[in-house]
KOLKELO-713665 format. One record per atom (N, C-alpha, C): x negated, y negated, z negated; residue in one letter. Coordinates in steps of 0.2 Angstrom, whole numbers, plus 2048, in hexadecimal, padded with zeros to 3 digits. Each point is the difference from the previous one (the first is absolute). Layout:
N
XYZa
...
This chain:
375
7FC806800m
8067FB801m
7F97F97FEm
8007F9806d
7FE7FA7FEd
8047FB7FDd
7FC8007FAf
8007FE7FDf
8017F7801f
7F97FF803d
7FF7F8803d
807800805d
802803803a
803801803a
8077FA7FEa
8028087FCi
8067FB7FBi
8007FC7FEi
7FD7FE7FDl
8007F97FBl
7FE7FD805l
7FC7FE805d
8027FC805d
8077FF805d
8038047FCs
808801805s
8057FE7F9s
7FF7FD7FAq
8027FF7F9q
7FC7F8800q
7FC7FD802l
7FE7FB800l
8047FB807l
802805802l
8027FD809l
8078017FDl
8038047FEl
80A8007FFl
7FE7FA7F9l
7FC8017FEn
8027FA7F9n
7FF7FB802n
8007FC806g
7FE7F9802g
8077FE804g
803806802l
8067FF802l
8077F97FAl
8017FD804g
8077FF7FEg
806800801g
80080A805h
8098037FDh
7F98067FAh
809804800g
7FF8047FAg
7FD807806g
7FC8047FDv
7FF805805v
8008097FAv
803804802l
8018077FDl
801801804l
7FB80A7FEv
7FD804807v
8008047FBv
807805805f
8008087FDf
7FD807802f
7FF8047FEd
7FD806803d
807805803d
7FE806803e
807802805e
8028047F8e
8017FD7F8q
8028067FCq
8017FB7FEq
8007FA801g
8057F97FCg
7FA7FE7F7g
7FB801804r
7FD7FC7FAr
7FE7FC802r
7FD7FB7FCl
8017F9802l
7F77FE800l
7FC801803i
7F8800805i
7FE7F97FEi
8047F9801t
7FE7FD7FEt
8047F77FFt
8017FC7FCa
8047FA801a
7FA7F9800a
8017FC801n
7FB7F8801n
8047FC7F9n
8007FD801r
7FD7FB7F9r
8097FD801r
8007FC809a
8067FF801a
8058047FEa
802807803a
8018047FBa
8028027FBa
7FC7FF7F9e
8007FE7FCe
8027FB7FCe
7FE7FB801s
8057FA800s
807800801s
803801806i
8087FE803i
8058087FAi
7FB807800l
8058037F9l
7FD8017FAl
7FD7FD801g
7FD8017F7g
8018077FEg
8027FF7F7t
800807801t
80180A803t
8037FD804d
802806803d
7FC805805d
7F87F8801v
7FE804806v
7FC8057F8v
8028037FAr
7FB804800r
8068057FEr
806800800l
8058057FEl
80280280Al
7FD7FD804i
7FE803807i
7FB804802i
7FA7FB7F8r
7F980A802r
7FE8017FEr
8078027FDs
8008057FAs
807807802s
8037FF803e
806805805e
8037FC806e
7FA7FB804g
7FF804809g
8057FA800g
804807807w
8037F8806w
8078027FCw
8028077FDt
8067FF7FEt
8027FB7F9t
7F97FD7FBa
8077F7800a
7FF7FE803a
7FB7FE804a
8017FE806a
8047FD803a
802806803a
8077FF804a
8077FE7F6a
8008037FDv
8057FB7FCv
7FE7FB800v
7FA7FB802l
8007FB7FDl
8027FC808l
7FF800806f
7FF7FD804f
808802803f
8048037FFn
806801801n
8047FE7FBn
7FE7FA7FAs
8067FE7FDs
8047FC804s
8058007FFg
8047F8805g
7FF802807g
801806802q
803801805q
805804803q
8037FC803q
80A7FF805q
7FE800806q
7FC803803e
8007FF808e
7FE807800e
805806806p
801803801p
7F7801804p
7FF8077FCg
7F9801804g
7FA7FC7FCg
8007FC7FCg
7FD7FB7FFg
7FB8037FCg
8008087FAg
7FF8017FFg
7FA8017FFg
7F78007FAi
7F9802803i
800807804i
8048047FDd
7FE804803d
801801809d
8067FC803a
803803804a
7F97F6807a
8007FD7FCv
7FD7FB804v
7F8805800v
7FC8057FBr
7FD802804r
7FF804804r
804804802q
801807805q
8037FA804q
8047FA803r
7FD7FD804r
7FB7FD801r
7FB7FE7FEa
7F97FE800a
7FE809804a
7FE8047FCl
7FB807801l
803803808l
8087FC800r
80280280Ar
7FD7FC805r
7FF7F77FDs
8047FE806s
7F47FD800s
7FD8017FCg
7F97FD7FFg
7FE7F97FEg
8078007FDq
7FE7F8801q
8027FF7F9q
8007F97FDp
7FE7FD7FCp
8098007FBp
8068017FFe
8058007FFe
8037FA7F7e
8037FC803r
8007FB7FAr
8058007F9r
8027FE7FDf
8028017FBf
8017FA7FCf
8038007FAr
8007FF7F9r
8048027FDr
7FD7FE7F9f
8038027FBf
8037F97FBf
8028037F9y
8037FA7FCy
7FD7FF7F9y
7FB7FB7FFr
7FC8007FAr
8037FC7FCr
8007FB7FAa
7FF7FB7FCa
8047F9805a
805805805g
8077FA7FFg
7FF7FE806g
7FC804803e
7FF7FD809e
7FE808804e
8007FE806f
7FD805803f
7FB7FF808f
7FA8077FDi
7FA801800i
800801806i
7FD7FD808p
7FF805805p
7FD8047FFp
7FE807806c
7FC8047FFc
7FD805805c
7FB802802w
801803805w
7FD8097FDw
801805803v
801806802v
7FA802806v
7F88027FDa
7FD804805a
800805803a
800804802v
7FD807801v
7FB802803v
7F98027FCv
7F7800808v
7FC8067FCv
7FE802804q
7FC8077FEq
7F77FE800q
7FE8017FDn
7FB8017FFn
7FA804803n
7F98007FEk
7FC801806k
80180A7FFk
8017FE7FCs
802809800s
8068057FEs
8067FC805a
8077FF802a
8068027FAa
7FC7FD7FAt
8068047FDt
8047F5800t
804802800t
8077FB7FCt
8007FB7FBt
8007F8801q
8027FD7FBq
8037FB7FEq
8047FE7FBt
8057FA802t
7FD7FC7FDt
7FE7F9805m
8017FA7FDm
8087FC7FEm
7FF7FC7FBv
8057FB802v
7FF7F97FCv
7FE7FC805t
8007FA7FEt
8047FA7FEt
7FF7FD7FBl
8067FA7FCl
8007F8801l
8037FE802d
7FB7F9801d
8067FA7F9d
7F97FC7FFs
8027FE7FAs
8067FA803s
8048027FCp
8057F8804p
7FE7FB7FEp
8027FA807d
7FB7FA7FFd
8097FA802d
8007FD7F7w
8097FF7FEw
7FF7F7803w
7FA7FB800l
7FE7FA800l
8027FE807l
803803805v
8037FC801v
8077FF801v
8028067FDv
8067FF7FCv
8037FC7FAv
7F78027FBn
8037F87FAn
8017F7804n
7F9800806d
8017F9800d
8057FD802d
807804806l
804801804l
8057FF7FAl
8018027F8i
8038027FDi
8007F87FAi
7F97FD801g
7FF7FA7FEg
8047FB806g
7FB801804r
8077FD806r
8077FE7FDr
802804802f
808805801f
8037F97F8f
7FC8007FBr
8027FF7F8r
8017F8800r
7FB7FF803d
7FD7F97FFd
8077FF808d
800802804q
8047FF806q
8077FC7FEq
8038097FBv
8057FD7FEv
8027FA7FBv
7F98017FDh
8017FC7FBh
8047F6801h
7FB7FF806e
8017F8802e
803801800e
808806805a
803800802a
8097FE7FDa
7FE8057FCv
8017FE7FCv
8057F87FCv
7F87FE7FDe
7FD7FB800e
8057F9803e
7FD7FF807a
8017FB803a
80A803803a
800803800t
807803802t
8067FC7FBt
7FE8007FAe
8028027FAe
8037F4802e
7F9800800g
8017F8802g
8027FD805g
801802807h
8037FE801h
805800801h
8068067FFi
8048037FCi
8047F67FBi
7FD8007FCk
7FF7FE7FAk
8027F4804k
7FB802804l
7FF7FA804l
80780080Al
8018057FFv
804801804v
80A7FE7FAv
7FE8027FBn
80A7FD7FEn
7FE7FA7FEn
7F97FF7FEl
7FF7F77FDl
8027FA806l
80080380As
7FE7FC802s
80A800802s
8038057FFi
8057FF801i
8058007FBi
7FE7FE7F9n
8037FE7FAn
7FF7F7800n
7FB800803q
7FD7F8801q
8017F8806q
806807805l
8007FE807l
8067FA7FCl
7FD7FB809p
8047FC7FEp
809800801p
8057FF7FFp
8057FF7FFp
80580080Bp
7FC7FB801d
80180180Bd
7FA802802d
7FB8047FDa
7FA805805a
807805804a
7FA803806t
803800806t
7FF807800t
807808801v
7FA806802v
7F9800803v
7FF7FB804e
7FA801802e
7F98007FEe
8027F97FAq
7FA7FD7FDq
7FF8087FAq
8048037FCl
8018047FDl
7FC805801l
805800809s
7FA808803s
7F97FF800s
7FE7F9803k
7F87FC7FFk
7FB8027F9k
8078017FDr
7F97FD7F8r
8008087FEr
805805801i
7FF8057FEi
7FE806805i
8007FF803g
7FF804806g
7F7803802g
7FC7F87FAg
7F78047FFg
8018017FCg
8038037FEf
7FF8037F8f
802807801f
806802807n
7FF8047FFn
7FB803806n
7FD7FC803r
7FA800802r
7FB8077FAr
7FD7F97FCl
7FB802800l
8038097FAl
8048017FEi
8058067FCi
7FF805805i
8007FF806a
801804807a
7F8802801a
7FB7FD7FFt
7F9801802t
7FF8057F9t
8027FF7F8h
7FD8037FBh
802806801h
808800804m
8018067FFm
7FE807805m
8007F9806y
7FD804808y
7F48067FEy
7FD7FA7FBr
7FA8037FEr
8028067FAr
8047FE7FCt
8008067FBt
804807804t
806801803g
800806806g
7F8801804g
7FF7FE801t
7F9802806t
7FC8047F9t
7FD7FC7FAl
7FE8077FBl
8008047FEl
808800800m
8068027FCm
7FB807805m
8027FF807e
803805804e
7F7806804e
7FA7FC7FCa
7F9800801a
7FF8037FCa
8048007FBl
7FE8057F7l
802807804l
8067FE801r
805808804r
7FA805804r
7FE7FB806r
7FC803804r
7F88017FBr
7FD7FF7FEl
7FD8017FBl
7FF8067FCl
8067FE7FCq
8028067FCq
7FF805805q
805804806a
7FF806803a
7FA801804a
7FD7FC800l
7F7801802l
7FC8037FBl
8027FC7F7r
7FA8057FDr
8038057FAr
808802802t
8018047FCt
7FF807806t
7FC7FF803g
7FF807806g
80B7FE805g
8037FC7FFr
807804803r
8007FB805r
7FC7FD805l
8027FE807l
7FE806801l
7FA805801a
7FF804805a
807807801a
8058017FAq
807802802q
8067FC803q
7FF7FB7FEl
8057FB803l
800800807l
7F87FD803v
7FF800804v
802809808v
7FC8037FAq
804806802q
806804802q
8047FC7FDe
8088027FDe
8037FA807e
7FE7FD802r
8077FB803r
7FB7FF809r
7F98037FFr
7FD801805r
805803807r
8047FE806r
802801806r
8007FD805r
7FF802808r
8007FE806r
8007F8800r
7FC7FE801i
8057F6802i
7FF800807i
8037FD803d
8007FF807d
7FD7F87FEd
7FA7FD804l
7FD7F87FAl
8057FF805l
8007FF809a
8037F6801a
808801800a
8038057FCd
8068007FDd
8007FC7FBd
7FD8047FAf
7FD7FE7FAf
7FC7F8800f
7FB7FE804i
7FE7F97FDi
8047FB802i
806801806e
8057FC805e
8048007F6e
8038067FEd
8077FD7FAd
7FA7FB7FEd
7F98037FEf
7FB7FE7F9f
8027F9802f
7FC7FD805i
8017F7802i
8077FE7FEi
806802800e
8067FE801e
7FF8017F9e
8018047F9s
8017FE7FDs
7FC7FD7FDs
7F97FA800l
7FF7FA7FCl
804800801l
8077FB803d
8037FC7FDd
8028037FCd
8048067FFe
8038007F6e
7FA8017FDe
7FC7FE801m
7FB8007F9m
7FE7F77FFm
7FC7FE7FBt
7FA7FB7FDt
7FB800802t
7FB802804l
7FD800802l
7F67FF7FFl
8067F67FFl
7FA7FC800l
7FF7FF7F6l
7FE7FE7FCd
8007FE7FAd
8057F7801d
8047FC7FCp
8027FE802p
7FF7F7802p
7F98027FCe
7FD7F97FFe
7FD801807e
7FF804804s
7FC7FD807s
8037FE802s
7FE7FD808e
8027FC802e
808804805e
806801801q
802801804q
803800805q
801805805h
801800807h
802806805h
8007FF804d
802805805d
7FB806803d
7FE8057F9f
7FC802804f
800807805f
8087FF800r
801807801r
7FD7FE809r
8007FA801s
7FF80080Bs
7F77FF801s
7FD8007FBr
7F78057FEr
800804800r
806805800l
7FE808800l
802802807l
7FB805804s
803803801s
7FB809802s
805803802y
7FC807800y
7FD802804y
7FE805804d
7FC807805d
8008057FFd
804803800v
8008097FDv
805804805v
7FC806805p
801806802p
8098027FFp
801802805d
8058037FDd
8028097FEd
7FE804800d
7F98047FFd
8008027FBd
7FE7FC7FDl
7FC8007F9l
8018027FCl
8018037FBa
8058057FAa
7FA8037FDa
7FF7FC7F7i
7FB8017FCi
8048037FAi
7FB8017F8s
8038067FEs
7FD7FC7FCs
8057FF7FAa
8027FC7FAa
8027FE7FDa
8017F97F9s
8078007FDs
8017FC802s
8087FD802t
8027FA803t
8027F97FAt
8018027FAe
7FC7FC7FDe
7FA7FE7FFe
7FB8057FFh
7F87FB7FEh
7FF7FE806h
803803808l
7FD7FB805l
8047FB801l
8057FE7FBs
8067F7802s
7FA7FE7FCs
8008027F8t
7FA7FA7FCt
7F97FD802t
7FD807803i
7F97FC803i
8037FF809i
803802803l
7FF7F6806l
8037FB7FDl
8078047FCr
8027F77FBr
7F87F97FCr
7FC8067FEd
7FC7FD7FCd
7FC7FD806d
7FB805807l
7FE7FA802l
8017FE807l
807801800v
8047FA803v
8007F87FCv
8018017F9r
8027FB7FDr
7F87FA7FFr
7FB8067FEn
7F97FE801n
7FE7FA806n
7FF807806a
8027FA805a
8017F7801a
8088017FDi
8047FB801i
8007FB7FDi
7FA8037F8m
7FF7FA7FDm
7F87FB801m
7FD806802y
7F87FD801y
7FE7FE808y
807800801s
7FE7FB80As
8047FB800s
7FD7FB807m
8067FB800m
805801803m
8047FB7FDr
80A800802r
802803805r
7FB7FE805a
803802804a
7FE806805a
7F78027FDa
7FD807803a
8078057FFa
7FE804806p
802808800p
7FD8047FDp
8068037FEv
7FC8087FBv
805806805v
7FC807804k
801803804k
8028097FBk
7FF803801i
8028067FEi
800803807i
7F88057FEv
80280180Av
7FE80A7FBv
801806806a
7FE8087FDa
800803804a
7F8804801t
7FC803805t
8018077FEt
801806804r
8018087FCr
7F87FF803r
7FB8037F8q
7F88017FFq
8038087FFq
7FD805804h
7FE808800h
8088027FEh
7FD8037FAn
8067FF7F9n
8047FE7FCn
7FC7F97FFs
8047FC7FCs
8047F8807s
8017FF7FBv
8047F9805v
7FB7F87FCv
7FF7FE801q
7FF7FB7FEq
8017F8800q
8027FA7FCi
8057FF7FEi
7FB7F5800i
8027FC804d
7FB7FA7FEd
8077FB7FFd
7FC7FE7F9v
8037F9800v
7FD7F7802v
7FF7FD803i
7FC7FC805i
8057FB7FEi
7FB7FA7FEd
8017FA800d
7F97FE801d
7FF7F77FFe
7FF7FA804e
7FF7FE7FBe
7FD8017F8g
8027FD7FBg
7F67FC800g
7FF8007F7y
7FD8007FDy
7F9800802y
8018077FFg
7FA8067FFg
7FD8027F9g
7FD8047FFv
7FC8007F8v
7F87FE803v
7FD7FF7FCr
7F97FD800r
7FA8057FFr
7FB7FF802p
7FC8097FFp
7FE8027F8p
8027FB7FFk
7FB7FF7FAk
8068067F9k
8087FF804e
8058007FBe
802806803e
800803806m
803803802m
7FF8097FCm
7FE8017FCd
7FF8057F9d
8058017FCd
8057F8800k
8038007FAk
808801803k
801801809v
807801803v
8048077FDv
7F98067FEf
8058057FEf
8018027F7f
7FC7FD7FDq
8017FF7FAq
8057FB7FEq
8018057F8a
8057FC7FDa
8017F97FBa
8017FB801f
8017FC7FEf
7FE7FA7FFf
7FD801809q
7FD7FD804q
7FF7FD804q
7FE7F9801r
8037FA809r
7FA7FD7FFr
7FF7FF806a
7FD7FD806a
8007F77FCa
7FC7FF800r
7FF7F87FCr
8007FA805r
800803804q
8057FB806q
8047FC7FEq
8007F5802p
8067FD7FDp
806803802p
7FC803807q
8097FF805q
8048067FCq
7FA8067FCi
8058077FFi
8017FC7F8i
7FB7FE7FAi
8027FD7FAi
8067FC803i
8047FB803a
8047FF7FFa
8078057FFa
802802804e
805805801e
7FF8037F8e
8078017FCf
8028057FCf
800808802f
7F98037FBg
801806802g
7FC8067FAg
8028067FFh
7FC8057F8h
7FB803804h
7FF800807g
7F7804803g
8008077FBg
806803801i
801809801i
805801805i
8027FE804s
804804804s
7FB804807s
7FA7FD801l
7FB806806l
8008067FBl
7FD7FD7FDy
7FF8067FAy
8048057FEy
8067FE801l
8088027FFl
801805808l
7FE7FB803c
801806807c
7FD803801c
7F97FE802k
7F8805800k
8038087FEk
7FF8007F9q
8048057FAq
807804807q
8047FC801e
8058047FFe
7FC801808e
8007FD805v
7FC803806v
8018087FEv
7F77FD7FBe
7FE808803e
8058077FDe
8027FF7FDa
8068057F9a
805800805a
7FF800808m
802802807m
7FE803804m
7FA8017FDn
7F9802805n
7FF7FF806n
8027F77FDg
7F97FC806g
7FD7FA7FEg
7FF7FD804a
7F87FB7FEa
8037F8800a
7FB7FE7FDm
8037F7800m
7FB7FD802m
7FC7FB804w
7FA7FC7FFw
8037FB804w
7FE7FA803y
7FC7FB802y
7FE7FC802y
8037FB805k
7F87FB802k
8027F9800k
7FA7FC7FFt
8057FA7FFt
7F97FB803t
8027F9804e
7FA7FC802e
8017F97FDe
7FE7FA7FDv
8027FA7FCv
8017FC805v
8087FE800d
8067FA803d
7FE805807d
8048057FDa
7FF80580Ba
8078067FBa
8008007FEg
8038067FDg
8018047FBg
8038027FEs
7FF80C800s
805801801s
7FD809801t
804808800t
8018027FDt
8058037FEf
7FF8057FBf
806805802f
7FB8087FFs
800805804s
7FF8057FDs
807802800f
80180A7FCf
802802806f
7FE80B7FDk
7FE805806k
8058047FAk
807802803l
8048057FEl
802809806l
8018037FBp
800805806p
8077FF805p
7FC805804v
808801805v
8038077FEv
8067FE801w
8078047FFw
7FD807805w
8018077FBq
800807805q
8068027FFq
805804805e
8048007FCe
7FF8087FBe
7FB802802s
7FE8067FBs
7FE7FF7F9s
8027F97FEa
7FD7FF7FAa
8067FE7FCa
806801806s
8067FF7FEs
8068067F8s
7FA8047FEs
8048067F9s
7F87FE7FBs
7FE7FC802r
7FA7FD7F8r
8017FA800r
8057FC803t
8017F87FEt
8057FF7FEt
803807802t
8097FE7FDt
8038057FCt
């Protein structure tokens, strides 16, 4: 036995941020790294003593999905030859994990379980912003309501309806702004919760279906009339006249309509907000082998090279004056990228300062043979 190699492997595993447990063919625990001990605490001692049996009891905790038990996951990994994802419930949260079945040089089978260390910093940041936003909205709305009542009570007897409407209308716009901003944060919190709890992948799978893209984009653009797309403090104008699309009739993709609508809405909103009032915004779709690429193209302000790495980071915004002038939380593009990837896609962008940006993402082409797996 090469003890130096084992020592080197253990040092390597201890340097990982993910927890790692490795079991032999008899279900005995061969090794566990420091991250696994940190995540599982004293349960690691029980697993060392009882092996896979104790690990299965631990990892099956909180399982409610059919076929979600650790033994079933291990069998799928054995059959597929690929790591299989699962999660288990511990200390009030779901921890995302992977199971892989590998063979060593002597052809004996070993089972590797890796555990992610949940990172709730983004969630905590969003909750803090949400709390502050709600507090501000409540205080401001209460103040505005008092001013509305005061305006009504102190209105001269000969005042006209037009004068009353003008006086109250300003307060109503302020209240609408606070409610809109609170609503966008509530939606962001819902989306982030789905992502961080591992629910997003399940939601996407449950809602995946065939989407005929040309009809979908046409309906999507018409639906913009029924929503408040821009922040009430933004300069309001007929942005629909700026929108156009070029989508072939024969494109069909496999995706969740709810998530696709949300992603397109966020990309179109950004394209409108961060470009001049008359600048066009176009949605273009093209077939790329086994995927469809969707581009949202604007002729806006673009992103400066030194800030390009911030675009898909949570709560990061470019510091250009034209961008800072528009209200935003800096979370939507981060969420969009995660949701695209959950639908087996990819998202990226290209940009040029004062020339515009193109945000692109790919999603799988619909295949009729996939219907039995996605419905």
